[in-house]
C-alpha positions as a printed NumPy array, in Angstrom:
array([[  8.335,  -7.363,  -7.707],
       [ 10.625,  -4.892,  -7.397],
       [ 12.694,  -3.88 , -10.195],
       [ 15.848,  -4.927,  -8.268],
       [ 14.426,  -8.433,  -7.338],
       [ 13.143,  -9.22 , -11.184],
       [ 16.57 ,  -8.147, -12.464],
       [ 18.349, -10.669,  -9.931],
       [ 16.103, -13.62 , -10.97 ],
       [ 16.494, -12.739, -14.184],
       [ 20.499, -12.999, -14.109],
       [ 20.197, -16.106, -12.083],
       [ 20.073, -17.901, -15.94 ],
       [ 23.346, -18.147, -17.253],
       [ 21.926, -17.925, -21.05 ],
       [ 19.835, -14.642, -22.414],
       [ 19.149, -16.534, -25.991],
       [ 18.897, -19.939, -26.783],
       [ 19.514, -20.596, -30.898],
       [ 18.305, -23.493, -32.485],
       [ 19.193, -25.126, -35.806],
       [ 15.932, -26.456, -37.662],
       [ 16.71 , -29.286, -39.984],
       [ 17.687, -32.599, -38.163],
       [ 17.673, -30.735, -34.798],
       [ 14.017, -29.93 , -33.71 ],
       [ 12.816, -33.181, -35.672],
       [ 14.886, -36.27 , -35.869],
       [ 17.229, -37.675, -38.962],
       [ 14.565, -40.265, -39.066],
       [ 11.489, -38.419, -40.253],
       [ 13.011, -38.976, -43.723],
       [ 13.017, -35.243, -45.303],
       [ 17.051, -34.88 , -45.459],
       [ 16.893, -38.538, -47.271],
       [ 14.497, -37.345, -49.774],
       [ 16.705, -34.207, -50.423],
       [ 20.014, -36.252, -50.644],
       [ 18.138, -38.654, -52.895],
       [ 20.543, -40.575, -55.524],
       [ 23.223, -39.626, -53.284],
       [ 25.36 , -41.142, -51.667],
       [ 28.368, -40.971, -49.071],
       [ 29.11 , -39.421, -45.213],
       [ 27.754, -35.923, -46.462],
       [ 24.465, -37.028, -48.213],
       [ 22.437, -37.42 , -44.793],
       [ 22.852, -33.853, -43.429],
       [ 22.301, -31.814, -47.151],
       [ 19.011, -30.457, -48.968],
       [ 19.327, -31.136, -52.753],
       [ 18.409, -33.238, -55.219],
       [ 20.836, -34.847, -57.596],
       [ 17.819, -33.872, -60.373],
       [ 18.446, -30.451, -59.468],
       [ 22.355, -30.702, -60.645],
       [ 21.341, -32.742, -63.775],
       [ 18.496, -31.166, -65.24 ],
       [ 18.951, -27.727, -64.944],
       [ 22.968, -27.127, -64.12 ],
       [ 23.836, -30.146, -66.585],
       [ 26.18 , -32.081, -64.752],
       [ 26.698, -35.524, -65.769],
       [ 24.687, -38.074, -63.694],
       [ 27.682, -40.119, -63.039],
       [ 29.634, -37.459, -61.423],
       [ 27.03 , -36.543, -59.456],
       [ 27.924, -38.57 , -56.31 ],
       [ 31.466, -37.516, -55.554],
       [ 30.969, -34.249, -56.802],
       [ 28.388, -33.547, -54.109],
       [ 29.983, -35.112, -51.219],
       [ 33.328, -32.827, -52.578],
       [ 30.988, -29.936, -52.35 ],
       [ 29.4  , -30.642, -48.929],
       [ 32.571, -31.228, -47.609],
       [ 34.958, -28.735, -48.447],
       [ 31.868, -25.767, -48.369],
       [ 29.419, -26.719, -45.69 ],
       [ 26.449, -26.899, -48.236],
       [ 26.469, -27.986, -51.886],
       [ 24.683, -25.033, -53.089],
       [ 27.918, -22.945, -51.766],
       [ 30.421, -25.472, -52.992],
       [ 28.13 , -25.148, -56.95 ],
       [ 28.374, -21.398, -56.602],
       [ 32.428, -21.592, -55.421],
       [ 33.18 , -23.818, -58.466],
       [ 31.07 , -21.425, -60.961],
       [ 27.665, -22.388, -61.339],
       [ 25.431, -19.31 , -61.298],
       [ 21.663, -20.158, -60.757],
       [ 18.42 , -18.837, -59.057],
       [ 18.398, -19.004, -55.392],
       [ 14.636, -19.05 , -55.006],
       [ 14.707, -21.501, -58.218],
       [ 17.183, -23.809, -56.579],
       [ 15.172, -24.182, -52.876],
       [ 11.48 , -24.023, -55.078],
       [ 13.261, -26.994, -56.661],
       [ 14.638, -28.851, -54.025],
       [ 12.588, -28.682, -51.076],
       [  9.223, -28.569, -53.346],
       [  9.533, -32.345, -53.267],
       [ 10.077, -33.13 , -49.696],
       [  7.862, -35.178, -48.1  ],
       [  6.496, -32.809, -45.505],
       [  4.094, -35.236, -44.497],
       [  6.765, -36.984, -42.488],
       [  6.736, -34.57 , -40.088],
       [  4.191, -34.604, -37.476],
       [  2.998, -32.108, -34.834],
       [  5.337, -32.692, -31.586],
       [  3.178, -31.019, -28.536],
       [  6.228, -32.21 , -26.018],
       [  8.754, -30.016, -27.349],
       [  5.933, -27.536, -28.024],
       [  5.384, -27.428, -24.609],
       [  9.148, -27.733, -23.461],
       [  9.89 , -24.646, -25.65 ],
       [  6.974, -22.489, -24.511],
       [  7.891, -23.003, -20.852],
       [ 11.444, -22.01 , -21.398],
       [ 11.832, -18.781, -19.886],
       [ 14.768, -17.719, -22.505],
       [ 14.633, -15.974, -25.52 ],
       [ 14.71 , -19.149, -28.847],
       [ 15.581, -17.988, -32.353],
       [ 15.969, -20.381, -35.279],
       [ 19.137, -19.845, -37.055],
       [ 19.299, -22.314, -40.298],
       [ 20.864, -22.488, -43.512],
       [ 17.732, -23.431, -45.277],
       [ 15.003, -20.699, -47.181],
       [ 12.254, -19.203, -45.087],
       [  9.732, -21.001, -46.952],
       [ 11.218, -24.384, -46.171],
       [ 11.375, -23.03 , -42.727],
       [  7.837, -21.736, -42.687],
       [  6.401, -25.291, -43.547],
       [  8.477, -26.975, -41.402],
       [  7.527, -25.556, -38.001],
       [  3.954, -25.4  , -39.672],
       [  4.03 , -28.897, -39.733],
       [  5.548, -29.604, -36.454],
       [  2.978, -27.157, -34.885],
       [  6.472, -24.863, -33.615],
       [  5.915, -22.037, -36.001],
       [  4.697, -19.848, -32.608],
       [  7.68 , -20.4  , -30.204],
       [ 10.309, -18.813, -31.664],
       [ 11.052, -14.787, -31.508],
       [ 12.612, -14.479, -35.237],
       [ 14.329, -16.779, -37.638],
       [ 17.68 , -16.426, -39.05 ],
       [ 17.524, -18.407, -42.691],
       [ 19.217, -18.232, -46.046],
       [ 17.552, -15.102, -46.789],
       [ 18.943, -13.267, -43.801],
       [ 22.513, -14.029, -44.445],
       [ 22.183, -13.903, -48.391],
       [ 19.609, -10.895, -49.079],
       [ 21.211, -10.558, -53.017],
       [ 22.421, -12.433, -55.374],
       [ 26.175, -11.673, -54.391],
       [ 28.382, -12.771, -57.407],
       [ 31.884, -10.538, -56.786],
       [ 34.37 , -10.108, -54.351],
       [ 33.461,  -7.67 , -51.309],
       [ 35.615,  -4.514, -50.965],
       [ 36.108,  -5.108, -47.215],
       [ 38.87 ,  -7.66 , -46.671],
       [ 37.116,  -9.399, -43.781],
       [ 34.534, -10.944, -46.504],
       [ 37.395, -12.14 , -48.399],
       [ 37.435, -15.674, -47.34 ],
       [ 33.596, -16.023, -48.231],
       [ 32.93 , -14.534, -51.188],
       [ 34.221, -15.835, -54.387],
       [ 34.122, -14.196, -58.283],
       [ 33.457, -17.303, -60.469],
       [ 29.59 , -16.201, -61.782],
       [ 29.415, -18.138, -64.883],
       [ 27.942, -21.659, -65.838],
       [ 30.409, -21.857, -68.897],
       [ 32.1  , -25.07 , -68.732],
       [ 35.657, -24.102, -69.89 ],
       [ 35.274, -21.73 , -66.278],
       [ 34.21 , -24.214, -64.201],
       [ 36.639, -25.128, -61.591],
       [ 37.271, -29.111, -61.362],
       [ 36.973, -30.006, -57.783],
       [ 37.183, -33.554, -58.281],
       [ 40.107, -33.023, -60.785],
       [ 41.416, -30.988, -57.992],
       [ 41.574, -33.731, -55.103],
       [ 42.616, -36.271, -57.477],
       [ 45.755, -34.346, -57.625],
       [ 46.303, -33.165, -54.076],
       [ 44.263, -33.749, -50.871],
       [ 44.763, -30.326, -49.455],
       [ 41.898, -27.35 , -49.944],
       [ 44.315, -24.827, -50.809],
       [ 43.711, -23.476, -53.781],
       [ 39.915, -23.921, -54.048],
       [ 37.682, -20.929, -55.16 ],
       [ 35.473, -19.155, -52.84 ],
       [ 31.483, -19.203, -52.251],
       [ 29.954, -15.979, -52.24 ],
       [ 27.33 , -17.807, -50.398],
       [ 27.136, -17.051, -46.257],
       [ 26.567, -20.123, -44.758],
       [ 27.21 , -22.297, -41.793],
       [ 29.763, -23.647, -40.676],
       [ 31.637, -20.826, -41.662],
       [ 32.879, -18.634, -38.692],
       [ 31.607, -15.274, -40.391],
       [ 28.148, -16.46 , -40.933],
       [ 27.673, -17.455, -37.073],
       [ 28.969, -13.977, -36.155],
       [ 26.775, -12.306, -38.791],
       [ 24.043, -13.835, -37.671],
       [ 24.545, -12.828, -34.019],
       [ 25.084,  -9.325, -34.941],
       [ 21.953,  -9.086, -36.597],
       [ 20.141, -10.569, -34.174],
       [ 22.276,  -8.754, -31.219],
       [ 22.763, -11.612, -29.34 ],
       [ 26.131, -11.805, -27.036],
       [ 27.167, -15.169, -27.875],
       [ 28.69 , -15.255, -24.372],
       [ 25.074, -15.475, -23.064],
       [ 23.951, -18.055, -25.82 ],
       [ 23.648, -21.839, -26.093],
       [ 23.459, -23.055, -29.511],
       [ 21.709, -26.418, -30.57 ],
       [ 22.98 , -28.093, -33.662],
       [ 23.143, -31.847, -35.01 ],
       [ 26.044, -31.067, -37.361],
       [ 29.784, -31.337, -35.698],
       [ 31.047, -28.736, -37.998],
       [ 28.577, -26.229, -37.236],
       [ 28.882, -26.898, -33.634],
       [ 32.812, -26.472, -33.557],
       [ 32.363, -23.242, -35.616],
       [ 30.105, -22.222, -33.147],
       [ 32.481, -22.63 , -30.101],
       [ 35.296, -20.946, -31.648],
       [ 32.803, -18.175, -32.34 ],
       [ 32.616, -18.004, -28.158],
       [ 29.061, -20.161, -28.357],
       [ 28.107, -22.589, -25.847],
       [ 26.489, -25.831, -27.431],
       [ 24.468, -28.527, -27.856],
       [ 25.192, -31.816, -30.048],
       [ 21.581, -32.961, -30.695],
       [ 20.977, -36.49 , -32.239],
       [ 24.047, -37.909, -30.693],
       [ 24.889, -39.754, -27.858],
       [ 28.744, -39.008, -27.359],
       [ 30.324, -36.038, -26.574],
       [ 32.632, -34.476, -29.376],
       [ 35.154, -31.83 , -29.368],
       [ 33.174, -28.428, -29.325],
       [ 30.029, -29.801, -27.141],
       [ 29.295, -28.678, -23.833],
       [ 26.146, -30.972, -23.802],
       [ 24.815, -33.723, -26.122],
       [ 21.424, -34.388, -26.387],
       [ 20.206, -38.22 , -28.191],
       [ 17.12 , -36.016, -28.702],
       [ 15.79 , -32.599, -28.39 ],
       [ 12.953, -34.122, -26.279],
       [ 15.914, -34.836, -23.412],
       [ 16.841, -31.043, -23.109],
       [ 14.998, -30.427, -19.441],
       [ 16.753, -33.53 , -18.153],
       [ 20.002, -32.737, -19.299],
       [ 19.882, -29.067, -19.066],
       [ 17.634, -28.459, -16.282],
       [ 19.217, -24.915, -14.947],
       [ 17.745, -23.512, -18.491],
       [ 14.469, -23.622, -16.17 ],
       [ 16.069, -22.031, -13.465],
       [ 15.065, -18.208, -14.208],
       [ 10.815, -18.32 , -14.401],
       [ 10.797, -14.665, -15.556],
       [ 10.322, -14.315, -19.232],
       [ 13.112, -12.242, -20.946],
       [ 11.019,  -9.464, -21.983],
       [ 12.136,  -8.388, -18.59 ],
       [ 15.949,  -8.388, -19.221],
       [ 16.053,  -6.317, -22.712],
       [ 14.747,  -3.168, -24.245],
       [ 11.65 ,  -2.615, -25.561],
       [ 13.511,  -1.492, -28.934],
       [ 15.225,  -4.69 , -29.486],
       [ 12.199,  -7.166, -28.828],
       [  9.704,  -4.615, -31.148],
       [ 12.712,  -4.891, -34.068],
       [ 13.25 ,  -8.535, -33.941],
       [ 10.635,  -9.962, -36.838],
       [  9.221, -13.657, -37.528],
       [ 12.162, -13.814, -39.949],
       [ 15.476, -11.601, -39.019],
       [ 16.028,  -9.326, -42.221]])
């Protein structure tokens, strides 16, 4: 095939990249992993979060009776409980947190998914994982699903948070996402429960040093790290908030695990297995994406993008 024909065929696809969330996207909520992480946590945000009440009680000394309300407020206002804990003043080792939280997860509930594997392998478009989870959890989940070789790279917690940031950045563009509170002294812990008891406004909340979805900055940074054009990228997510943030950044979006389209979602899938029926145009180009991109990019994109 002549180069000109190859180029035209490659350009027949609307997308150059597919960006996939991991948890509750590549495997269903019914697997029970999210429920295990949210053990003893109730409320509308518990099912989407990876944390244990045990960590907050045992490691941070938070009274057990405050866990439910505090966890829901942190998740609602910061995207993850971990980001919220750092924002209000708790300091802890990130690796220890992830080890404690994910170390007790029932990974045995995840089974190989040959159907999804075949779908991903047949897609002639570059595929990357983008998750708030840590790299150990990602590796464990993908291995259990049999999908560890289906993605070109992984953008995870360590990619966006390579160091334990604890001070306001000098870059004014980062000010919205970085906080200055670093101590676990009870006298300096921000009372977020009391704050919302007095007011329903999020104005005046401390910032978090953790970069994660649904922050628009986190999505923009992930795209920059992976050298992805948002206008040529389709973003698969189970979180409505993350979908809407992705749309603001310029991504086309697919809400997974739902039956009705919401604001910000271009497509909706009840299951990731429905991808071919719902978006058949993804298979329109039958040339692998290496034909479209310089060798330098392919060589520099590692399994875990850093």
